[in-house]
C-alpha positions in Angstrom: -29.7 16.8 -17.1 -28.1 13.4 -17.3 -27.6 13.3 -13.6 -31.2 13.8 -12.6 -32.2 10.1 -12.2 -29.3 9.6 -9.7 -30.1 12.5 -7.3 -32.5 10.6 -5.0 -30.0 7.8 -4.7 -27.1 10.1 -4.1 -29.0 12.1 -1.5 -29.9 8.9 0.3 -26.3 7.8 0.2 -25.1 11.1 1.7 -27.7 11.0 4.5 -26.8 7.4 5.4 -23.1 8.4 5.6 -23.9 11.0 8.3 -23.5 14.0 6.1 -25.6 16.8 7.5 -26.5 20.4 6.5 -27.1 19.1 3.1 -27.6 21.4 0.2 -28.3 20.1 -3.3 -28.8 21.3 -6.8 -32.1 19.4 -6.8 -35.8 20.1 -6.1 -36.9 20.7 -2.5 -33.3 21.4 -1.3 -31.5 24.7 -0.8 -29.1 25.3 -3.7 -25.4 25.2 -2.8 -23.2 28.3 -3.4 -22.1 28.7 -7.0 -18.6 29.3 -8.1 -17.3 31.2 -11.1 -14.1 31.1 -13.0 -13.0 34.1 -15.0 -12.7 32.1 -18.2 -16.1 30.3 -17.8 -19.5 31.9 -18.7 -21.6 29.5 -16.7 -20.9 29.1 -12.9 -20.2 25.8 -11.3 -22.8 24.6 -8.8 -21.9 21.5 -6.7 -24.4 18.7 -7.0 -24.5 18.1 -3.2 -22.7 19.8 -0.3 -22.8 19.1 3.4 -20.7 18.5 6.4 -19.2 15.4 8.0 -17.4 15.6 11.3 -17.5 19.4 11.0 -15.7 19.4 7.6 -17.0 20.5 4.2 -17.9 17.7 1.8 -18.6 18.1 -1.9 -20.4 15.2 -3.6 -20.6 15.1 -7.3 -22.6 12.6 -9.4 -19.9 11.6 -11.9 -21.3 10.5 -15.2 -20.0 10.2 -18.8 -20.5 13.4 -20.7 -19.8 15.1 -23.9 -18.4 18.2 -22.1 -15.5 16.4 -20.4 -13.5 19.6 -20.0 -16.2 21.3 -18.0 -16.5 18.3 -15.7 -12.8 18.2 -15.2 -12.7 21.9 -14.4 -15.6 21.5 -11.9 -14.0 18.5 -10.2 -10.6 20.3 -9.9 -12.3 23.3 -8.4 -14.3 21.3 -5.9 -11.2 19.3 -5.0 -9.2 22.5 -4.4 -12.0 24.0 -2.3 -12.3 20.8 -0.3 -8.6 20.8 0.4 -8.6 24.4 1.5 -11.5 23.7 4.0 -10.1 20.4 5.3 -12.8 18.5 3.6 -13.1 16.1 0.7 -14.6 15.6 -2.7 -16.6 12.4 -3.3 -17.3 11.4 -6.8 -20.3 9.1 -6.9 -20.1 6.9 -10.1 -23.3 5.1 -11.2 -23.0 1.7 -12.7 -21.3 1.9 -16.1 -19.6 5.2 -15.4 -16.9 4.1 -12.9 -14.1 3.3 -15.4 -14.6 6.6 -17.2 -14.4 8.6 -13.9 -11.4 6.5 -12.7 -9.5 7.3 -15.9 -10.2 11.1 -15.6 -9.1 11.0 -11.9 -5.8 9.4 -12.7 -5.1 11.5 -15.8 -5.8 14.8 -14.0 -4.5 13.8 -10.6 -7.5 14.5 -8.5 -5.8 13.5 -5.3 -8.3 14.8 -2.9 -11.2 13.0 -4.7 -12.7 9.7 -3.5 -14.4 7.5 -6.0 -17.5 5.7 -4.7 -19.9 3.3 -6.5 -23.4 4.5 -6.6 -25.5 1.4 -6.8 
């Protein structure tokens, strides 16, 4: 997985921001709930979930990928779920990926998503 090297840094970022009840699609963490769409064979599993001020937070490590459509579908789903639960979607973009993620956010109007640099 392209995201693997960024998980420790992303988890540290989430903890420092006061996110609690953290679940992560990463070793030694409870796996977040998975979501399926009828037209998708493989379910979507959030990278990191948790709560902040009692609201649900979805954190995705946003990297360049060959399967852009799947990433867009996942981010739209997470954005919708966050909106329904009064929470938010945070896209953590490692160095070199921010412009790519920013273009996708604007093009696909991910209004409930917040882009954050992962340094």
